[in-house]
C-alpha positions in Angstrom: 161.2 99.1 149.0 161.2 100.6 145.5 163.4 103.5 144.5 161.2 106.5 143.6 163.6 107.8 141.0 163.3 104.4 139.1 159.6 104.2 139.5 159.2 107.7 137.9 161.4 106.9 134.9 160.7 103.2 134.0 157.5 101.3 133.4 156.8 97.6 133.0 154.8 96.3 130.0 152.2 93.5 130.3 154.8 91.1 129.0 157.4 92.2 131.6 159.6 94.4 129.3 161.0 97.5 130.9 160.5 100.7 128.9 162.3 104.0 129.4 162.2 107.5 127.9 164.5 108.1 125.0 167.4 110.4 125.9 168.5 113.7 124.4 165.0 115.2 123.8 165.0 118.3 126.0 167.5 120.7 124.5 170.2 120.9 121.8 167.6 119.9 119.2 168.3 122.6 116.6 170.8 120.4 114.7 168.5 117.4 114.8 166.3 116.5 111.8 162.5 116.3 112.2 162.7 112.6 111.8 165.2 112.2 114.7 163.0 114.4 117.0 159.9 112.4 116.1 161.7 109.1 116.7 162.8 110.3 120.2 159.2 110.6 121.3 158.7 106.9 121.5 159.8 104.8 124.5 162.8 102.5 124.3 163.3 99.1 125.9 165.9 98.9 128.7 168.8 96.6 127.5 169.0 93.1 129.0 172.1 93.8 131.0 170.3 96.5 133.1 166.9 94.8 133.3 167.6 92.7 136.4 169.1 95.7 138.2 166.1 97.9 137.4 163.6 95.2 138.4 165.3 95.2 141.9 165.0 99.0 142.0 161.3 98.8 141.1 160.7 96.2 143.8 159.3 93.6 141.4 161.8 90.8 142.1 
C-alpha cells in the first residue's frame, strides 16, 4: 500500500529516478534574487540515501 503523502510529492521518471519539488518556494522570497526563484521552479532529484525508502513508500519495490 502506497503512502498518499509520498505519491502526491514524488514522481518517478522513465529511468527510475525519483524527482521532488524544490523546497523554500512558497514564502520568504523577497530577499531571494530572480535567478534563485527561477531555479527553484525546476524539480530536484531525491538523494540516493532516501531513494530506497521513498520507493517503499510509493509501493514500487
